[in-house]
DRENVEXPA-212508 format. One record per residue (C-alpha): residue in three letters; residue number from 1; x, z, y. Coordinates in steps of 0.001 Angstrom, whole numbers. Each point is the difference from the previous one (the first is absolute). Layout:
BEGIN
+------+-----+---------+---------+---------+
! rest !  nr !       X !       Z !       Y !
+------+-----+---------+---------+---------+
!  ALA ! NUM !       X !       Z !       Y !
...
+------+-----+---------+---------+---------+
***
This chain:
BEGIN
+------+-----+---------+---------+---------+
! rest !  nr !       X !       Z !       Y !
+------+-----+---------+---------+---------+
!  UNK !   1 !       0 !       0 !       0 !
!  UNK !   2 !    1333 !    -880 !    3452 !
!  UNK !   3 !    -915 !    1548 !    3346 !
!  UNK !   4 !    1825 !    -333 !    3323 !
!  UNK !   5 !    1445 !    3486 !    -555 !
!  UNK !   6 !     750 !     139 !   -3744 !
!  UNK !   7 !     403 !   -1746 !   -3316 !
!  UNK !   8 !   -1928 !    1674 !   -2831 !
!  UNK !   9 !     987 !    -782 !   -3592 !
!  UNK !  10 !   -2670 !    1002 !   -2501 !
!  UNK !  11 !     716 !     279 !   -3708 !
!  UNK !  12 !   -2472 !   -1834 !   -2211 !
!  UNK !  13 !     449 !    2286 !   -3012 !
!  UNK !  14 !   -3143 !    1679 !   -1292 !
!  UNK !  15 !    -391 !    3416 !    1567 !
!  UNK !  16 !    2767 !    -522 !    2575 !
!  UNK !  17 !   -1065 !    1419 !    3340 !
!  UNK !  18 !    3363 !     102 !    1788 !
!  UNK !  19 !     759 !   -2584 !    2666 !
!  UNK !  20 !    3442 !    -670 !    1438 !
!  UNK !  21 !    -255 !     -13 !    3802 !
!  UNK !  22 !    2798 !   -1643 !    1993 !
!  UNK !  23 !     -31 !     532 !    3755 !
!  UNK !  24 !     814 !   -3286 !    1734 !
!  UNK !  25 !    1537 !    1734 !    3047 !
!  UNK !  26 !    1950 !    2954 !   -1400 !
!  UNK !  27 !     483 !   -1619 !   -3476 !
!  UNK !  28 !    -919 !    3410 !   -1496 !
!  UNK !  29 !   -1267 !    -229 !   -3590 !
!  UNK !  30 !   -2595 !    2522 !   -1186 !
!  UNK !  31 !   -2559 !     418 !   -2765 !
!  UNK !  32 !   -3658 !     140 !     936 !
!  UNK !  33 !   -3320 !    -644 !   -1763 !
!  UNK !  34 !   -2318 !   -3028 !    -127 !
!  UNK !  35 !   -2549 !    1530 !    2351 !
!  UNK !  36 !    2662 !      72 !    2760 !
!  UNK !  37 !     274 !   -3812 !      38 !
!  UNK !  38 !   -2042 !   -1227 !    3003 !
!  UNK !  39 !   -2906 !   -2319 !    -892 !
!  UNK !  40 !    1308 !   -2452 !    2617 !
!  UNK !  41 !    3219 !    -550 !   -1988 !
!  UNK !  42 !     697 !   -3532 !   -1216 !
!  UNK !  43 !     231 !     167 !   -3785 !
!  UNK !  44 !    2161 !   -2318 !   -2116 !
!  UNK !  45 !    1102 !     286 !   -3603 !
!  UNK !  46 !    3712 !     435 !    -731 !
!  UNK !  47 !    1820 !     474 !   -3288 !
!  UNK !  48 !    2953 !    2020 !    1202 !
!  UNK !  49 !    2281 !    1034 !    2819 !
!  UNK !  50 !    3343 !   -1757 !     158 !
!  UNK !  51 !    1217 !    2196 !    2861 !
!  UNK !  52 !     710 !     -69 !    3703 !
!  UNK !  53 !    2572 !   -1853 !    2052 !
!  UNK !  54 !    1102 !     393 !    3599 !
!  UNK !  55 !     426 !   -3211 !    1988 !
!  UNK !  56 !     419 !    -708 !    3709 !
!  UNK !  57 !   -3708 !     496 !     723 !
!  UNK !  58 !    -179 !    3272 !   -1925 !
!  UNK !  59 !    -975 !    1105 !   -3476 !
!  UNK !  60 !   -1867 !   -2232 !   -2454 !
!  UNK !  61 !   -1929 !    1036 !   -3115 !
!  UNK !  62 !     509 !   -2277 !   -3035 !
!  UNK !  63 !   -2795 !     -98 !   -2576 !
!  UNK !  64 !    -655 !   -2008 !   -3167 !
!  UNK !  65 !   -3202 !   -2040 !     373 !
!  UNK !  66 !      71 !   -2030 !   -3226 !
!  UNK !  67 !    1409 !     615 !   -3448 !
!  UNK !  68 !     237 !   -1780 !   -3343 !
!  UNK !  69 !     375 !    1669 !   -3379 !
!  UNK !  70 !    3187 !   -1271 !   -1631 !
!  UNK !  71 !     194 !    2155 !   -3096 !
!  UNK !  72 !      -8 !    3417 !   -1592 !
!  UNK !  73 !    2628 !    2509 !   -1088 !
!  UNK !  74 !   -1227 !    2521 !   -2563 !
!  UNK !  75 !   -3575 !    -631 !    1106 !
!  UNK !  76 !     786 !     411 !    3705 !
!  UNK !  77 !    -998 !   -2915 !    2251 !
!  UNK !  78 !    2813 !   -1665 !    1968 !
!  UNK !  79 !   -1084 !   -1779 !    3168 !
!  UNK !  80 !    1649 !   -2589 !    2220 !
!  UNK !  81 !    -736 !     384 !    3698 !
!  UNK !  82 !    -946 !   -3488 !    1194 !
!  UNK !  83 !   -1189 !     508 !    3589 !
!  UNK !  84 !     709 !    2512 !    2739 !
!  UNK !  85 !   -1190 !    1005 !    3455 !
!  UNK !  86 !    2295 !    1198 !    2749 !
!  UNK !  87 !   -2055 !    2284 !    2248 !
!  UNK !  88 !    1342 !    1111 !    3360 !
!  UNK !  89 !    -319 !    3642 !     982 !
!  UNK !  90 !     -94 !   -1160 !    3630 !
!  UNK !  91 !   -3292 !   -1240 !    1416 !
!  UNK !  92 !    1656 !   -2301 !    2527 !
!  UNK !  93 !    3281 !   -1768 !     691 !
!  UNK !  94 !    -241 !     311 !    3800 !
!  UNK !  95 !    2994 !    2375 !      63 !
!  UNK !  96 !    2366 !   -2768 !   -1153 !
!  UNK !  97 !    1978 !   -2522 !    2041 !
!  UNK !  98 !    -165 !   -3689 !    -905 !
!  UNK !  99 !    3366 !     254 !   -1784 !
!  UNK ! 100 !   -1172 !    3044 !   -1974 !
!  UNK ! 101 !   -3212 !   -1821 !    -945 !
!  UNK ! 102 !    2026 !   -2947 !   -1261 !
!  UNK ! 103 !    2398 !    2253 !   -1927 !
!  UNK ! 104 !   -2925 !    1867 !   -1581 !
!  UNK ! 105 !   -1593 !   -3318 !    -976 !
!  UNK ! 106 !    3255 !   -1090 !   -1680 !
!  UNK ! 107 !     294 !    3321 !   -1894 !
!  UNK ! 108 !   -3639 !    -237 !   -1151 !
!  UNK ! 109 !     667 !   -3543 !   -1203 !
!  UNK ! 110 !    3063 !    1194 !   -1930 !
!  UNK ! 111 !   -2008 !    2857 !   -1511 !
!  UNK ! 112 !   -2788 !   -2382 !   -1041 !
!  UNK ! 113 !    2627 !   -2231 !   -1625 !
!  UNK ! 114 !    1454 !    2916 !   -2001 !
!  UNK ! 115 !   -3498 !    1056 !   -1104 !
!  UNK ! 116 !    -769 !   -3557 !   -1144 !
!  UNK ! 117 !    2933 !      58 !   -2452 !
!  UNK ! 118 !    -939 !     803 !   -3608 !
!  UNK ! 119 !     952 !    3379 !   -1327 !
!  UNK ! 120 !   -2212 !    2821 !    1274 !
!  UNK ! 121 !   -1352 !    1777 !   -3081 !
!  UNK ! 122 !   -1736 !    3343 !    -382 !
!  UNK ! 123 !   -1939 !    2221 !   -2356 !
!  UNK ! 124 !   -2300 !    2854 !     890 !
!  UNK ! 125 !     522 !    1742 !   -3340 !
!  UNK ! 126 !    3525 !    -892 !   -1177 !
!  UNK ! 127 !    3396 !     761 !    1579 !
!  UNK ! 128 !    1641 !   -3355 !     734 !
!  UNK ! 129 !    2805 !    1663 !    1975 !
!  UNK ! 130 !    1808 !    1268 !   -3113 !
!  UNK ! 131 !    1201 !   -1828 !   -3095 !
!  UNK ! 132 !   -1613 !     785 !   -3345 !
!  UNK ! 133 !    3357 !    1403 !   -1142 !
!  UNK ! 134 !     142 !    2391 !    2963 !
!  UNK ! 135 !   -3619 !    1050 !    -484 !
!  UNK ! 136 !     728 !     771 !   -3666 !
!  UNK ! 137 !    2833 !    2314 !    1083 !
!  UNK ! 138 !   -1950 !    1963 !    2608 !
!  UNK ! 139 !   -1459 !    3448 !    -473 !
!  UNK ! 140 !   -3645 !     523 !    -958 !
!  UNK ! 141 !    -492 !    1620 !    3421 !
!  UNK ! 142 !    1144 !   -3203 !    1718 !
!  UNK ! 143 !   -2305 !   -2122 !   -2136 !
!  UNK ! 144 !   -2960 !    2235 !     851 !
!  UNK ! 145 !     599 !    -423 !    3748 !
!  UNK ! 146 !   -2213 !   -2447 !    1866 !
!  UNK ! 147 !    1517 !   -3314 !    1076 !
!  UNK ! 148 !     -78 !    1243 !    3597 !
!  UNK ! 149 !    1989 !    3135 !    -867 !
!  UNK ! 150 !    2640 !   -2035 !   -1824 !
+------+-----+---------+---------+---------+
***
């Protein structure tokens, strides 16, 4: 969900009530609940958060907007991110000079080029950041941790 003040990322899992709220001015990230999302918010589906990046114009929020299932590992779906959105935290570019606007445009073009290259894969249930060999040699405590905690 997008408002002029915040980005709200809502989990689609059954029973999930938490919403990630990202302040577009302070960049503060907090957890809130669904009822705190204003009804005026523009709602769009996303499949994941790639991260944030700071360019000349300010911070941008990178999200995955399309995905394609490419396989499974031990019953866990592996997805290929096929399309992305680059959302500006700033509401306007009036604070930039013409040279800064041009530089920002070039950096956004470069970022779009990198995102168009094959190779962004993810899983919501399987750890793709470690090899199978490493995972086999980790402690049971590590394996019980959520992907976020790892």
